[in-house]
C-alpha positions in Angstrom: 0.3 -0.1 -0.3 1.0 3.6 -1.3 2.5 5.9 1.8 -0.2 8.4 0.2 -3.1 5.9 0.9 -2.0 4.6 4.3 -1.6 8.6 4.8 -5.2 8.6 4.2 -6.0 6.2 6.5 -4.6 7.2 9.1 -6.9 10.6 8.9 -9.8 8.1 8.5 -8.9 6.2 11.9 -8.8 8.9 13.6 -12.0 10.7 12.5 -13.5 7.1 13.4 -12.2 7.2 17.0 -13.8 10.5 17.2 -17.1 8.5 16.0 -16.7 5.8 17.6 -16.0 7.8 21.7 -19.7 9.3 20.9 -20.6 6.0 20.4 -19.5 4.9 23.7 -18.9 7.3 25.9 -21.5 10.2 24.8 -21.7 12.5 28.4 -24.6 13.9 26.6 -25.6 17.9 27.0 -24.5 20.4 29.8 -28.8 21.8 29.9 -27.6 25.3 29.5 -25.8 27.5 26.8 -25.6 24.0 24.4 -29.5 23.8 24.7 -30.1 27.9 24.4 -28.6 27.3 21.1 -30.4 24.3 20.4 -33.8 26.3 20.6 -32.6 28.9 18.9 -31.6 26.3 16.2 -35.2 25.0 16.5 -36.8 28.7 16.4 -34.9 29.7 13.3 -36.4 27.2 11.3 -39.6 28.2 12.4 -38.9 31.5 11.7 -38.7 32.4 14.8 -35.5 34.8 16.1 -34.2 36.6 19.5 -31.6 38.6 18.5 -32.2 40.5 22.5 -29.7 37.2 23.6 -26.4 37.8 22.1 -25.6 33.8 20.8 -28.1 34.5 18.3 -25.6 36.2 16.6 -23.2 33.2 16.4 -24.0 32.5 13.2 -22.0 29.4 12.0 -23.1 27.5 15.1 -26.8 28.4 14.9 -27.1 28.2 11.7 -24.9 24.5 11.0 -27.4 23.2 14.0 -30.7 24.1 12.3 -29.7 22.9 9.0 -29.0 19.6 10.7 -32.4 19.6 12.7 -34.5 20.5 9.3 -32.4 17.4 8.1 -32.4 14.5 11.2 -35.0 16.3 13.3 -34.4 17.9 16.7 -31.9 15.2 18.6 -28.8 14.4 19.9 -27.3 13.0 17.3 -28.6 16.0 14.8 -26.9 18.1 17.2 -23.9 16.7 17.2 -23.4 16.1 13.3 -22.1 19.9 12.7 -19.2 19.3 15.2 -18.2 16.4 13.8 -17.9 18.2 10.6 -16.1 20.6 12.5 -13.8 18.6 14.1 -13.4 16.5 10.8 -12.3 19.9 9.1 -10.0 20.4 11.6 -8.5 17.0 11.4 -8.4 17.7 7.3 -6.3 20.8 7.8 -3.5 19.2 10.4 -3.0 16.6 8.0 -2.7 18.8 4.8 -0.1 20.6 7.2 2.0 17.3 8.5 1.5 15.2 5.6 4.9 16.1 3.7 6.5 15.3 7.4 5.8 11.1 7.0 3.3 8.9 8.0 4.9 8.6 11.6 4.5 12.5 12.2 0.6 12.1 10.8 -0.2 9.5 12.7 1.5 11.3 16.0 0.4 15.1 14.9 -3.6 13.8 14.6 -3.0 12.1 18.1 -1.5 14.7 19.8 -4.5 17.0 18.2 -7.7 14.6 18.7 -6.9 13.1 21.7 -6.4 15.9 23.6 -8.9 15.5 26.3 -11.0 18.8 25.8 -11.0 18.5 21.7 -12.7 14.9 21.5 -14.9 15.9 24.3 -16.0 18.9 22.6 -16.6 17.0 19.1 -20.5 16.3 20.0 -21.4 18.9 21.7 -23.6 22.7 20.3 -20.9 24.8 21.6 -18.9 28.0 19.4 -15.5 26.9 20.8 -14.5 24.2 18.2 -16.0 26.1 15.7 -13.1 29.2 17.2 -10.6 26.3 17.1 -11.2 25.6 13.4 -11.0 29.7 12.1 -7.7 29.6 14.1 -5.9 26.3 12.4 -7.7 27.4 8.8 -6.1 30.9 9.2 -2.9 29.9 9.8 -2.8 27.1 7.0 -3.6 29.7 4.4 -0.8 31.9 5.8 1.4 28.7 5.9 0.6 28.2 2.4 1.3 31.7 1.2 4.6 31.5 3.0 5.8 27.9 2.1 3.9 26.1 -0.7 5.5 27.7 -3.6 3.1 25.9 -6.4 0.6 27.1 -4.0 1.4 31.1 -3.9 -2.1 32.6 -4.6 -1.6 36.0 -2.7 -5.3 37.1 -3.1 -6.9 34.1 -3.1 -4.8 33.0 0.2 -5.3 36.4 2.1 -9.1 36.7 1.0 -9.1 33.0 2.3 -7.5 34.1 5.3 -9.8 36.7 6.0 -12.7 34.2 5.7 -11.3 31.9 8.2 -11.4 34.8 10.5 -14.9 36.1 10.0 -15.9 32.5 10.8 -14.4 32.6 14.0 -15.7 35.7 15.3 -18.9 35.4 13.9 -19.1 32.1 16.2 -17.3 33.7 18.9 -15.9 37.1 20.6 -13.0 34.7 22.0 -11.5 34.6 18.2 -9.9 38.0 19.5 -7.4 35.8 21.3 -6.1 35.3 18.3 -5.6 38.9 16.9 -2.2 39.0 18.7 -0.5 36.5 16.4 -1.6 37.9 13.3 -0.6 41.0 13.9 2.9 39.7 15.4 3.1 37.9 11.7 2.1 40.6 9.6 4.5 43.1 11.6 7.3 40.4 11.1 6.6 40.5 7.1 6.3 44.1 7.2 9.2 45.0 8.2 11.1 42.5 6.3 8.8 43.2 3.2 7.6 40.4 2.2 4.3 38.9 1.4 2.8 42.3 0.9 0.5 41.5 -1.7 -1.2 38.6 0.4 -1.4 41.3 3.6 -3.1 43.8 1.6 -5.2 41.4 -0.1 -6.6 39.8 3.4 -7.1 43.2 4.8 -9.5 44.8 1.5 -11.2 41.4 1.7 -11.8 42.0 5.4 -13.0 45.4 5.1 -15.7 43.7 2.9 -16.7 41.2 4.9 -17.3 43.4 7.6 -19.2 45.5 6.0 -21.3 43.1 4.5 -21.3 41.3 7.7 -22.2 44.2 9.8 -24.9 45.3 6.8 -26.4 42.3 7.1 -26.8 42.5 11.0 -28.4 45.9 10.2 -30.6 44.5 7.8 -32.2 41.8 10.8 -32.0 44.6 13.6 -32.0 47.5 12.1 -28.9 48.3 13.9 -25.2 47.6 12.1 -23.4 46.8 15.9 -26.6 44.9 17.4 -24.3 42.5 18.1 -22.2 44.8 20.6 -24.9 45.8 22.3 -26.4 43.3 23.1 -23.4 41.6 24.3 -23.2 44.8 26.4 -26.9 44.2 27.7 -26.5 40.9 28.6 -23.2 41.0 30.3 -23.0 40.8 34.2 -20.7 40.8 36.9 -18.8 37.3 37.6 -15.3 35.7 38.2 -14.4 36.4 35.0 -15.1 40.1 35.7 -11.2 41.1 36.5 -11.6 44.7 36.1 -13.9 45.0 39.6 -12.1 42.9 41.1 -9.1 43.4 43.4 -5.8 43.7 42.0 -4.3 40.5 43.5 -7.1 38.6 41.9 -5.8 39.7 38.2 -2.3 39.1 38.9 -3.1 35.3 39.9 -5.1 35.3 36.5 -2.4 36.2 34.8 0.2 34.9 37.0 -0.1 31.3 37.0 -4.1 30.3 37.2 -4.7 29.8 33.6 -1.2 27.9 33.5 -2.8 25.5 36.2 -5.9 25.4 34.4 -4.4 24.0 31.2 -1.5 21.5 33.1 -5.0 19.7 34.5 -6.6 19.5 32.0 -4.3 17.9 30.2 -3.6 20.8 27.8 0.4 20.8 28.5 0.4 17.6 27.0 1.9 18.8 23.3 4.0 22.0 25.4 6.5 19.3 27.1 8.4 18.7 23.5 7.9 22.5 22.8 9.1 23.9 25.9 11.6 21.1 26.0 13.0 22.2 22.8 13.5 25.5 24.0 17.0 24.0 25.9 18.7 23.5 22.4 21.3 25.9 21.1 20.4 28.7 18.9 17.2 28.5 19.6 16.1 32.1 18.8 16.6 31.2 15.1 13.7 29.1 15.4 11.5 32.2 16.4 12.6 33.9 12.8 10.0 31.5 11.1 12.2 30.6 8.1 10.4 27.5 7.8 7.9 25.4 8.4 8.4 24.0 12.0 9.7 27.1 13.0 6.6 29.0 12.0 3.8 27.3 13.9 6.5 26.7 16.6 6.8 30.0 17.4 2.8 30.3 16.9 2.3 28.0 19.5 4.2 29.9 21.8 2.6 33.1 20.8 -0.8 31.5 21.2 0.1 30.2 24.7 0.9 33.9 25.7 -2.2 35.8 23.8 -4.3 32.7 25.9 -3.2 34.2 29.4 -2.3 37.9 28.6 -4.8 39.2 26.1 -7.6 41.3 27.0 -11.4 41.0 26.1 -12.2 44.2 26.5 -11.7 47.8 24.5 -11.8 49.5 27.8 -10.2 47.7 30.6 -7.9 45.0 30.9 -10.1 42.1 31.1 -8.0 38.7 30.4 -10.4 35.9 29.3 -12.3 33.8 31.5 -10.6 30.1 33.1 -12.7 27.9 31.3 -11.3 25.6 29.8 -13.7 25.5 26.6 -12.7 29.2 25.5 -8.8 27.6 24.5 -9.6 24.7 22.4 -7.8 26.7 19.8 -4.5 25.7 20.8 -4.4 21.9 20.7 -4.4 21.7 17.0 -1.7 24.0 16.7 0.3 22.6 19.2 0.3 19.5 17.8 2.0 20.5 14.7 5.5 21.3 16.1 5.4 18.8 18.9 4.7 15.9 16.5 7.4 17.2 14.6 10.1 17.0 17.3 8.8 14.2 18.9 9.4 12.0 15.6 13.2 13.6 15.7 12.9 12.1 19.5 12.2 9.2 18.4 14.6 9.0 15.5 17.5 10.2 16.8 17.1 11.1 20.6 17.2 14.6 19.7 16.1 17.3 22.7 16.4 14.3 24.7 17.6 16.6 27.9 14.7 18.8 27.5 11.9 16.9 26.7 12.6 14.8 29.9 13.7 17.6 32.1 10.7 19.0 30.9 8.6 15.9 31.6 9.9 15.4 35.0 9.5 18.6 36.2 5.7 18.3 35.1 5.2 14.5 36.3 6.1 16.1 39.5 3.4 18.6 39.7 1.1 16.8 38.8 1.3 14.1 41.8 -1.4 14.1 44.1 -3.4 16.7 41.6 -7.1 16.1 40.7 -8.5 13.9 37.3 -5.5 11.4 38.0 -3.4 13.2 35.6 0.2 12.3 36.7 -1.4 8.4 36.2 -2.9 8.9 33.1 -1.1 11.2 31.1 2.5 13.1 32.4 4.1 10.0 34.8 3.2 7.5 31.9 4.4 9.9 29.0 7.7 10.5 31.1 8.4 6.5 31.5 7.7 6.0 27.9 10.4 8.5 26.4 12.7 7.8 29.6 12.7 4.2 28.5 13.2 5.2 24.8 16.7 6.8 25.6 17.8 3.4 26.1 16.8 1.8 23.2 18.6 1.1 20.7 17.0 -1.3 17.8 15.3 0.4 15.4 12.9 -2.5 15.3 11.0 -1.0 18.7 10.0 2.2 16.6 6.3 1.1 15.8 6.0 -0.7 19.5 6.6 2.7 20.6 4.1 5.1 18.7 1.8 2.7 19.7 2.5 2.8 23.2 3.0 6.4 23.3 -0.8 6.4 21.0 -2.1 4.6 24.2 -1.4 7.3 26.7 -2.2 10.3 24.7 -5.7 8.3 24.7 -5.3 7.5 28.5 -7.4 11.0 29.5 -10.2 10.3 26.9 -10.2 6.8 28.3 -11.4 7.9 31.7 -13.5 10.3 30.0 -15.3 7.6 28.8 -15.3 5.4 31.7 -17.0 8.3 33.7 -19.3 9.3 31.2 -20.5 4.9 30.6 -20.8 5.1 34.5 -23.9 8.3 33.9 -25.7 6.5 31.6 -26.8 9.6 29.7 -28.8 7.3 27.0 -31.0 5.7 30.1 -31.7 9.3 31.3 -32.9 10.0 27.7 -34.9 6.5 27.5 -36.3 7.2 30.7 -37.8 10.8 29.7 -39.2 9.0 26.9 -40.8 6.0 28.3 -41.9 7.5 31.6 -43.1 10.5 31.0 -43.5 11.2 27.4 -45.1 7.8 26.3 -47.1 7.5 29.6 -49.1 10.6 29.7 -50.8 13.2 27.6 -49.9 16.4 29.3 -47.6 17.2 32.3 -45.7 19.5 34.3 -42.6 18.3 35.2 -40.7 19.9 38.5 -37.4 19.3 38.2 -33.7 21.0 38.6 -32.2 24.0 36.3 -30.4 21.2 34.0 -33.0 18.8 34.0 -36.0 21.1 32.7 -33.9 22.4 29.8 -33.2 18.8 28.8 -36.7 18.0 29.2 -38.1 20.7 27.1 -35.1 19.9 24.6 -36.2 16.1 24.2 -40.1 17.5 23.7 -38.9 19.6 20.8 -39.5 22.6 22.7 -42.8 21.9 23.0 -43.4 20.6 19.2 -43.3 16.6 21.1 -46.7 17.0 23.3 -48.2 19.4 26.3 -45.0 19.0 28.5 -43.2 21.6 30.5 -40.5 21.0 32.8 -40.0 23.7 35.4 -37.2 24.3 37.5 -37.5 24.8 41.2 -38.6 27.9 42.7 -39.2 29.7 39.3 -43.3 28.6 39.1 -46.5 28.9 41.5 -47.7 26.0 42.0 -51.3 28.2 42.2 -51.5 29.0 38.5 -50.7 26.2 37.2 -53.4 24.3 35.0 -55.0 20.5 36.0 -52.0 19.3 33.5 -50.9 16.0 35.7 -48.2 17.4 37.8 -44.9 15.5 38.6 -41.5 15.8 40.4 -38.6 14.3 38.6 -34.9 13.5 40.8 -32.0 13.2 38.9 -28.6 13.6 40.6 -26.4 14.2 37.5 -28.4 17.1 36.2 -28.8 18.3 39.5 -25.1 18.7 39.4 -25.1 20.5 36.2 -27.3 22.6 37.8 -24.9 23.2 40.8 -27.6 22.6 43.0 -26.1 20.8 46.5 -28.4 18.6 48.2 -29.0 21.1 50.8 -30.3 23.7 48.6 -32.9 21.6 47.3 -36.9 22.6 48.2 -37.9 21.3 51.4 -40.3 19.1 49.1 -37.9 17.7 47.2 -35.4 16.4 50.4 -38.8 15.7 52.3 -41.2 13.5 50.2 -44.5 13.9 51.6 -46.6 10.1 52.0 -49.2 11.9 49.3 -46.7 12.1 46.9 -46.3 8.5 44.9 -43.4 6.9 43.5 -43.6 6.5 39.9 -40.2 5.0 39.1 -37.0 4.5 40.6 -33.3 3.9 39.4 -31.6 4.4 42.8 -27.8 3.7 41.2 -28.2 6.3 38.9 -30.1 8.3 41.9 -33.1 8.8 39.5 -36.7 9.3 40.9 -40.2 10.3 39.4 -43.2 11.3 41.5 -46.6 12.0 41.1 -46.8 15.7 42.6 -50.1 16.1 44.7 -48.9 17.6 47.6 -46.1 20.6 47.9 -44.4 21.7 51.4 -42.8 25.3 51.7 -42.5 25.7 55.3 -39.8 28.6 55.6 -42.7 30.6 53.6 -46.3 28.6 54.3 -45.1 27.8 57.9 -46.3 29.6 61.5 -43.7 32.7 61.6 -42.5 32.5 65.2 -39.7 35.2 65.0 -38.2 37.6 63.0 -35.2 39.5 63.2 -32.6 41.8 61.4 -28.6 43.1 61.8 -28.4 45.7 60.0 -25.5 47.4 62.0 -27.3 50.6 61.7 -27.7 51.8 65.7 -28.3 50.1 68.8 -27.6 46.1 68.9 -31.1 44.3 68.3 -32.3 41.5 70.8 -31.3 38.8 70.3 -27.7 39.5 68.6 -24.2 39.7 70.3 -22.0 42.0 68.8 -18.6 43.4 68.9 -19.3 47.0 68.4 -15.2 47.9 67.7 -15.5 45.3 64.1 -18.4 47.6 62.4 -16.9 49.8 59.4 -18.0 52.5 57.2 -15.6 51.8 54.1 -17.3 48.8 52.9 -21.2 49.0 53.1 -23.6 47.0 51.9 -26.9 49.2 53.0 -26.9 52.2 55.1 -23.7 53.9 56.5 -22.0 50.8 58.6 -21.3 47.1 57.8 -19.5 44.4 60.1 -15.7 43.8 59.3 -15.3 40.0 59.9 -12.8 38.7 62.3 -13.4 34.1 62.9 -16.8 35.3 64.0 -19.5 37.3 62.4 -22.2 39.1 65.3 -24.1 36.3 66.2 -27.8 35.9 67.0 -28.7 33.6 70.1 -32.0 32.6 71.1 -33.4 30.4 74.0 -35.1 27.2 72.7 -37.7 27.2 75.5 -39.1 30.6 73.2 -40.5 27.9 70.3 -40.3 24.4 72.6 -43.3 26.3 75.0 -45.0 26.8 71.6 -45.5 22.8 70.9 -44.6 22.9 67.4 -43.2 19.7 66.1 -40.8 21.3 63.6 -38.9 24.6 63.3 -37.6 25.9 59.6 -35.0 28.7 60.2 -34.1 30.8 57.2 -30.5 33.2 57.8 -30.2 35.4 55.3 -26.8 37.8 54.4 -25.0 40.1 52.0 -21.1 39.1 52.3 -18.4 40.9 50.5 -14.4 39.6 50.1 -11.8 40.4 48.2 -10.6 36.6 47.0 -11.2 32.7 47.7 -12.9 32.1 51.2 -13.5 29.0 53.3 -16.5 31.0 55.8 -19.3 28.9 56.3 -23.3 30.3 57.3 -23.6 28.3 60.5 -26.8 27.3 62.2 -26.3 25.3 65.1 -28.3 24.5 68.4 -26.0 24.0 71.6 -26.4 24.1 75.0 -24.4 26.4 77.7 -21.7 23.4 78.1 -21.0 23.6 74.1 -22.6 20.4 73.5 -24.5 20.1 70.0 -27.6 18.5 69.4 -27.1 20.2 65.8 -25.1 21.7 63.5 -25.1 22.6 59.6 -23.1 25.2 57.7 -23.1 26.4 54.0 -20.1 27.2 52.0 -20.0 31.3 51.4 -18.1 30.5 48.0 -20.8 28.9 46.2 -23.0 32.2 46.8 -19.5 34.4 45.2 -19.8 35.7 41.7 -16.9 37.7 42.0 -15.1 39.0 44.5 -15.0 43.0 45.8 -18.5 43.0 45.7 -21.5 42.4 47.6 -23.2 39.3 47.3 -26.4 37.6 48.7 -26.0 34.3 50.7 -29.4 32.2 52.0 -29.3 28.9 54.3 -32.7 27.4 55.0 -32.9 24.5 57.6 -35.5 22.5 59.2 -35.1 20.9 63.0 -36.7 18.2 64.5 -37.5 19.6 68.3 -38.2 16.2 69.2 -34.9 15.2 71.2 -33.9 19.2 71.5 -33.8 20.5 75.7 -35.3 23.9 76.2 -32.5 25.2 77.6 -30.9 25.1 74.3 -29.8 27.7 72.5 -30.1 28.1 68.7 -26.9 30.6 67.4 -26.8 31.6 63.7 -23.5 32.9 63.1 -20.8 33.5 60.1 -17.4 31.6 60.6 -14.7 33.1 58.7 -12.1 30.1 60.2 -9.3 31.4 58.2 -9.7 35.1 59.2 -10.3 35.9 55.3 -10.6 39.7 54.8 -14.2 40.0 54.6 -17.7 42.1 55.4 -21.0 41.2 56.4 -24.6 43.4 56.2 -28.4 43.0 56.1 -27.9 39.8 58.5 -31.4 38.8 58.7 -33.6 35.5 60.6 -37.2 33.7 60.1 -37.7 31.1 62.1 -41.3 29.3 61.2 -43.1 26.2 63.0 -44.4 23.8 60.7 -45.7 20.1 61.1 
């Protein structure tokens, strides 16, 4: 068989592995952004658009998904098909670039690009980040063609294709801005060396025309040429990624080490083992002159890494990109190209062994004890394999080494498949079909937010029948019609919703006897009930006591406070707040005030506003103890879960139910904030409601 045919078989094999990954390790949908895209695509097929949502402007993703839905209908396969195509195109471009280097280099490069844990994970997801990855690698491919392929030098065509590739990424998602510094540096390098002038001029003119056409099209759709920008501004909200509105310490941590920690833990530094190891070579600076295809992609891969860390996504303030691994999917395909060439040189003649082994050893040591088993499934096997190879002299073992290398690169994906199969997402999907859609004509299904979004998606957003999935707390039971009401409890979507067990409504944590169990899959944590009674003691219970500490005047009854902790420098409401020490002001009341009224249970709800300059381990605590410190009840809620950005005020609430059966009247109820590491924090508007219920 010819080398060319083998090369194509290698390419096809990698794409088949992507399909196999979907077949055996499908983890389903996240239940939030991805299903918003699905709903927008479904609406587009019905002539409905919503340009108040900035997701609607991500045309490549929305249009591709809408076309797939039109052909295959709304479903998981149709949702995955566009991403399969995008992944295939990324692999095709890597194939085109590495083909001249031989099949062994090609095999390694495609494996580095394809098996990068999050590349293959997103290869079947309805998310725009993989579209951006295609945009970046395609843009670089057309620059590479113009620079290094003599018979392909078509400056006007290649320049225009570069512009089209970049605009494709821009339409998919604004994170393409992280690629801009690389393009600017490549342009300036050619400008000062007085080369590829016609190519860059064609790219600039074409880009101007495309941007004008794009703006005109948006103007036609919305009546405003810059509607996308204004909608993004309207939809923006304060969060951990708002580095311009948090302390300098938070920003310095982000650009100092947190980005590198993120990609390290998520196996995105695997290829950089070889790129960083290559820095140990003599005359390394010559490689940054970009005179060869290898040095071009080597330099670009390093620049992309630096830009991903330092580049701002705001025109008015310095705001680096948010720490979410999916934003950086454009890195692995580019990194795979020079890394594959370096690995081939190492295999052939042990070239660069000292540098590669040094970096691999350091990352192995740093990975020990880290989450996701990255020590055992990536860095240690990689170091061990390359360390052993320096002692192998027989070239007959090359195939064995390559096979072991591919398996090593596949280990994170294999681990992900194992986890996905434990979730049984397809079983969860079938449960909806059989136990709800095929069992009833109509129903309201009360559940967690991610499950509600999944349910409405599988009901084809209302086209599949008169079923409505509603998240906890986002409905009024009295306003629902006479449709059957079901309660669906499902552990995995609750995990996706970031809802702890303690934050579930009372009627979910304490199933009333009037709510009949219809279906259960205990090992997956799935339960379906006929919902006949909804009990909300923190709302409907009999109010026994209500108190608030606002730190404004005299200390209210039932509160113990250190007045010296009051401050005017940072406050949420009024003129004062409390600067926290280890323990905050404490609400204390004797339990005899409630036990003498003979209630069966108490619902205790605490609410407060807190302000933190950085991460905290503080807890909002509700306890019942006697004067000697003996605890009858103790529960704490982590404050960190309520914080969405540092150096800002955020509400935290905590509700518990307490049976009074074994609690003596001489005990005391205490509610306070425990700042066990004495982090810098502030407290204001601390309030309590205590209700009785049966």
